N, C-alpha and C positions, 0 to 999 in steps of 0.2 A: 852287434857282435854277440858271441856266446855269453859274455858277461851280462848283457841285458837280460837274456832269457833266464840265466841262472839266478840272478838276484831277484828277479820277479817271481820265479817259482819258489824261491826260499821264503819270500815274504808272504805269499798268498795263503799258505796253510795257516799262518797265524791269524789272518783276517777271517778265514773260514771258521777257525776255532772260536774266534770271538763272536761270530754270527750264530754259532751253535748253542749259545747259552739258552737255557730254558725260558720259554715265554711265560710270563706270570699268569696269563689267562688260561693257557692250555697245559699247565703243569699237572702231571698226574699224581694222584694220591697213592702212596705205597702202603702206609700204615693201615692195617686192618683189611686190606683188599681181599685176603684169602677168606675172611670171615663173612664178608658181605655177599649175600645171595640176591641178585637183582630179580624183581618180579618178572615173570614172562609176560609177553604182550597181552595174553588173554586175561592176566590178573592185574594189569595196570589200570589206572583211572582212565575213563573215557573222556572225550571232549566235553560232553554235557556235564560230567561231574566237576571238571575244572571250571567250566563256565559258571555254574551255579555257586561254587565255592567262591569264585571271584566276585560274584554279584552280592551274595548274602553272607559271606564269611565274617565280615566285620560288624554285622548288625547284631547287637546284643541288648541285654537289659539296660545298658548304659544309655542307649538311645530312647527306648520306650519309657524308661523311668528316670534315669539320670539327667536327661535334657531339661527337666523342670528345675533342677538346682542351678544350672547355668543361666536359665532365663530369669529366675528369681534374683540372681546376683547381678547380671549385666543388663537386664531389661531387653527390649527389642534388639539392642546391639549384640545380643548373643549370636545373631547371624554372623557378625564379623568375627567372633571367637571361633565359630565353626569354619568360616572361610580361612582364617589364619592357620588353624590346625590342619585343615584340608590341604593348604598349600605346602606345608611341611611334609605331609604324608605323600602328596603327589610327587614332590622332588625326590623323596626317599625311595618311592617305588620306581621312579624312572631310573634312578641310579642303580637300584637292585636289578631292574629289568635289563639294563645295559650290560651288567656283569653276567647275568644269567643267560643272556642271548648268546654269549660266546662260550660260557662254561656252565651248563645246567648242573646243579648239585643239590642233593637233598639237604645238606648242611647249610645251604644258602649263604647268607652273609658271614657266618662263622668261617666257612671255607674260604671265602674271598678275603676276609681279614687275615687269615693265616698266610695266604699267598702274598697279599699286598703289604702287610705290616709285620707279620711274624707270628710264631707260636704263642707268644705272650698275649697278643691281641685276640687270637682265636680262643685261648683259654678264658680270658675275662668275659668277652662278649658271649661265648657259648654257654658258660655256666650261668651268667646273669639272665640270659634268655630262658634257659631251662628253669631257673628260679622263678621268673615271672610267670610262666605257664603253670608251674606247680601251685603258685599262689592263686591263679585264676581258677584252676581245678577246684581248689578248696572253696573259693568264693562262690562259684556257681553251684557246687554241691550243697553248701549251706543255704543258699537262696532257694534252690529247688526243693530241699527238704522242708523248708519253712512253708512253701506253697503247698506241698503235699499234705502237710499237717493242717493247713487251713481247710483243705477239701475233705480230709479224712482225719478228724480230731483224734480218733483212736490210734493213729499211727504217729509215734513220736518223731520229732523233727530230725533227731540224730539217725533214727532208723531209715527215714526217707532219704537222707543224704547218703547213707551206706548203700541203699538199694540203687540209687542213681550211679554211684561210683562203680558198683558191680556190673550194671548193665553196659556201661560204656567202655569199661576195660575189656569186657567180653567182646563187644563190637569191634574194637580195635585189634583184638587178638585173633579174631576169626580170619580176616584178610584185609588187604588194602582196599579191595573192591567193596567190602562190607562197610568200611568207614565212608567211602565215597558215596555209596548209595544212600546211607543214612543221612549224611550231610546234605545230599541233593534234595531230599524231600523236606528236611527241616528248614533249609534255606529257602526253598520254594514257598513255604507257608509264610515266612517273614517277608519275602519280597511281595507276595500278593497282598498281605495286610498293609504294607506301606503304600503300595500303588493305590489301593482303595482309599486309604486315608488321605493321600494327596489329592486325588480326584474329587472326593466328596468335600474336603476342607476348602479347596479353591472355589468350588461352586458356592459354598456357604459364605466365604469371605467377599465374593463379588455379588452377593445378593441373588444368586440364581437358584439357591436351594429353597424348598418350600418353607415359608414362614421365616425367612432370613432377610437381613438388610445389609447394605454395603458396610463392611467393617474394616476396610484397609487403613482407615485413619488410626487404628490402634497402634500402628507403627510409630507415630510421632506424638500421639496424645499421652496423657497420664504421666507427665514428667519429661517428655521428649524421647527421642530415639536412644539416647545414651544417658539415662537418668542418673546413674551412679559413677559416671566418669569413664575415661578411656583406660585408666589403670586397671579397673575391674575387668574390662574386656580382655586385656592382655593376660592378666593372671588366670582368667577362666580358660585360656588355651591349654593349660596343664591338665585340667579336667577333660577337655575335649580330646587331647592326645591319648588319654587312657581309653576313651571310647573308640578312637580310630585304630588303635594298635591291634594288630591281627591281620591287617591287609596283606602282609608278606606271606601269610599261610598259602595263598594261592600260588605264589612262586615256588614254594617248597613242594606243593602238591603237583605242580606242573612238571617238576623234575622226575616224578614217578608216574607220568601219564604216557599214553601211547604216542603223543606228539609233543615233546617238551617245548620245542620252539614255538608252536602255535599257542600252547598253554601259557607260556611266558608272555607272549604278546598280549593275550587277552587280559592277563592279570595286571600288567603294567599300563596298558593303553586305556583300560576302562576305569581306572581308579578315579580319575578326575570327575567323570560324570556320575559315578557311583556316589562320590562325596557330595557333589552338587545336588543330586536328586534325592538321595535317601536321608542325608543328614541336614544339609542346608535347606533343602526344600521342606522337610518335615518341620524344622524349627520355624521357618518362615510362615507356614500355615498356622502353627500354634499361636504365634504372636499376632497374627492378623485376626484370627478368630476370637482369641481371648485377650483382654487387657492384661499385660504382664503382671501387674500388681494384684490381679484377682485370680491368678492361677493357683489352684490348691497345692498344698505340699504333696510331694509324691508319696509320703507315708499315708496320706488320706486316700488319694486316688491317683493313679498314673495319668500324666497329661494326655496321652493318646485316648485313654478311656473317657476322660472328662470331655474332650472334644467330640468324641462319638456320642456321648450322652446329650450334648447340646444339639447335635444333628437330629436327635429324636430316634436314633437307631435302637431298637429293643435289644435288651441283654448286652448292651455295649460294654459294660464293665466286665461281664463274664467272658465275652469274646476276647477282649484285649488281655485278660488274665491268662487265657489259654495261649495267646500269641506270645506273651512275655515268657510263659513257661517253656514254649518251644524255643525261644531265643536262648533261654538259660541252658537247656540241655544241648542245644546246638553248639554253644561256646564250650560246654563241658566236653563234648565229643571232639571238636577241633583242637581244644587245648590238650587233650590226651595225645592226639596225633602229633601236634607240634612239639610237645615236650619230649616225647619218645624219640622222634626223628632227630632232634637236636642232641639228645643223649647218645644216640647211636653214632651220630657224626663226630661227637667228641671222642668216643671210643675208637673210631676208625683212625683218628689222628693221635691216638695214644695219650689223650688228655682225660680219659675216664677208663674204668675197668674194661678189659678186653671183652668180657662176656656180653657187654651191652651192645656190641656190634654184630653179634651172631643172629642170623635171621632164620626163620622157619622156611619150609618149602614154598610157602606163599609169599615170602619176602617180608615178613613182619619181624621187627626186632623185639622178640618176646620179652627178654629180660628188661629192655629199656621201657617197654610199655608198663610192665608190672612195677618197676622201680619208680617211675614217674607217678603212677597212680598211688603208690605207697606214700610218696612225699605229700601228695594232696590229701591223703587219708590222715596223715599225722596232723597236718594243719587243721583239718576239719575237726578231728577229735579234740584238739586243743581248744577250739572255740566252744565246744560243749562241756568239756571237763573243767577247764580253767578259764571261764569267760572274762574274769577280771584281771587276768595276768597281763594283758596288753600285747601278748605275742601275736595273736591273730590280727589285731589292729595294725601292728607294726608291719606284718607281711603285706597286708592290703595297701597300706599307705605308701610303702616303698616301691610298689610295682609301677606307679606313674613315673617316678624318677628313672627306673630301669628302662622304661619305654623310650624316654628322651635320650638316655645314654646310648641305647642301641641305634637310634636314628643318627646320632653323631658319628658312631663307628661306621655306619654304612656310608655316610658322606665322605669321611676321611679315606676309607678304603677305596671308594670309587675314584676319588681324586688321585690317589697314588697309582692305581692300576691304569687309569687313563693316561697319566703322564708318562708311564713306562711303555705303553703300547697303543699307538695311534691306529694300527691295523685292527685291533680288537674293537676300538671305538668305531671304526669305519663299518665293521660287520654289524654292530648294533645299530648304527645310523641307517644302514640299508634295510633293517627290519622295522624301522620307525621307533626305536627304543632309546635313541641318544638323548642325553639331558639337554634341554633347550639352552642355547646361549653358550655352550661349552665347546663347540666344534673347533674354533680357532685355537684355543688353548690346547686342545688335544693334539692337533698337528704340530704346533710349536713344541709341545713337550715330547712328541714322538721323535722329532729330529734330534732333540737334545739327548735322549736316552736310548735311541734305537741301536746304538753300537753294542749295547750289552744284551740285546734280546733278539731272538730269531723271529722272523715274520710268522704270522699265523699260517696254519696248514690250509691249503686250498687257494691257489692264485685267483680263482674265479670269484672269490668273495670281494665284496666292495671294500675298497681301502687297501687291498693287498698289494697294489702297485706301489704304494708309498715306501714300504720297506725295501722293495726291489730297487727303487730309485736311490735310496740311501746307500745300498750296497755298492752300486756302480760308482756313486760319487766318492765313497770311501776308497774304492780301488784306485780312482784317479789320484786322490791325495797321497795314497801310499806309494804309487809309482813315482810321483813327483818328489816325494821325500827321499826315495832311493836314488833318484837322479842327482839331487842336491848333495847327498852323502858321498856320491862317487867322485865329486869334484870336477874341475875343468878337464882333467885328463881322462875321465871316465864318462865322457858325454854319451848319453844313451843313443843307441842306434835308431834311425828312422824306422818306425814300426812299433816302438813303444809309445805309450801315451805321452804326448807333449813333444815327440821327436819329429823328424822329417820323413824321408822315404825309407826304403828297405836297403840294407847293406849287409854284407857279410853272410853269416849262416842263415839269417832270416831271408835274405834275397835268394840264395841258392835253394832254399827249401821251398820257395814259391809261396811264402806266406803273404796274405793280403794286408795292406796297411790297416792298423787298428784305429788310427786317429783320423779325425775329420780334417780336410784341407784348411778349414777355418780354425785358427788358434782359439783355444778355450772351449771348444765344443766337443762333445763326446758322441760318437755314432752308436746308436742302439743296435741290438741284434736284428731288429726288423728293418733297419735302414733309416729310420727316422732320426732326427737330431734333437738332443736336449741342449738347450742353450746355456748362457752364462748363469741363468737362474738356478739350474741344477747344481752347477759347480759352486755357486754362492751359498746355496743351502747346505752344501757339504761342509763348508767351513764351520758350521755350527755343530757338526758331529764331534 
C-alpha cells in the first residue's frame, strides 16, 4: 500500500544521512589549507630520491659508531637486540604504510593521530616529534663540528657546527628537490660503504679473504653467545630504537613525491630487508670477525674502521671517518627536513603559529625550516657555552624515550582507524601494505563501526564492496523495524523487503518485487543473491 512506500521513504533519508558521516581515512584538512602551496610535479621528489631515502635514510653514526656500545654490552647477542628493535620498526612502518596508502600526508602519523584519536593526540605526538628532530639536529651539528676540528685544528668546533647548520638550512630552503638530490648522494655513499663492508667481512669470517681463517666460532666462544644475560639484550633494544628511528622519513618524503603511492610502498615494504641487511648484517659481521670482548671502544676507533684495518685495507680508518662524516651530515639534512615538515603540519592544524605553514613558490615551508634550525642552533650553543649545565645531555638522553612514545602512538592510531574503516584496510591490503595478522580484526571491526562512516571513494578499490554489503543489510533491518512498528494492522505490502507479492499502488505502478522468493535472502542489483550470512552479519551493525 501507499503506507509501505511512504514509511520506507521517510526512513531512508536517515540511513543515508548516517552513511554520509566522514571517513576517518579520507577526511580533508581544512586548517591552513589556504596557506599551503603544494610543489608542482616538476619540483617534487623523483622516484630515485624516495628509493635512496628509503634505503639509506636511517643509516647514521649510531650504526657506524654506536653499534660498538651495544656489542660491548650484550656480546654476540647484540644481534637479537637489533632483531627485536627491527621487529618493532617493521610493525610501525607497516602500520604507517597502511594509513599512508589510503591518505598520503606530509604530516604523516601526526595527521593520522588527529583523525583517529583527536587534536590532543596530534598536539602531543607532533610537538614531541619536532622536539626529537631538533635534538638530532643539534647532536649531528656538534658531532660534525668536532670532526671538522679534528681535520682542521684551526677551525673551532663551534664554528664548524655553525657552518654545517648554515649549509643544510640553505639546502632545505632552496627547494624540495635540492633536499632530495643532496640526500640521494649522501645516502648512496652510506649504502655503498655498508655493502663493501658486508661483502669483505663475510669473506674474512669464512676464511676466504687473504691471510684469514674461519672465525665464525667467535659467535659462541669468549663467554658464550649471551655472556651478560638476556636482560642486557632486552635493555639494549632502547639504544637500538634510537638508531632505527628515522625510517618514517621515507613515508613523509613519499607524500611530496611524483608518485606518493609507489613511494609509500617502497618505504614500508623495504624496511624489513633494510633492517636485516644494513643493521643486523653489519653487527653479525662484526661479532664474527672480532671477539666481542676484544672490540675497541668507539672512542678509540669506530668498529667499522677496526674491521677494515683487520682486512688490511690501506687508509681504512680515514675512509671510514669520511663515511661517518657523510652519515652525520646526511642525518642533519634529513633531520632539518623532518622537523620543518612536522612544524608546518602542526601549523596547518592550528597547533602552531600560522606562519609556519606558509610555503614558498617552490613549496618549501620557509619559516618552519628556519625555526627548526634555530631550535637546533640553541641546543648546539648550549653545548659549547654551558657544557656542564646538563641541558644538552638531557635533550640527547630524552630523544630515545620520545622515539618509543611515537611508535606507541602510531600503533594506537592504526588500531583505531582500522577498527573504524575496513574499506581503508582493504585498499592498503591490495597494495601489500596491510599489517600481518590483522585482517580478521579489521573486517570484524568494520562491521561493528561501519554504520558511522561512509565507504571510501572509488568502488573499484579492493575492499570497497564490504561497506556496500553493510548498507544493504542495514536497509533490510530498517525495513523490518518499520514493519514491526506498524503492527498487525499495518502489514507491509508484498514488494517491501520481507513481504510477499505486489498489491495496491505498487502493483498498479508496475513495480518489480524487491524481495527474493526465498525468505531471508536479499536480491542484489545484479540479480545475485546474498544469503543468510549477509543478514546475519547485519545484526552486528
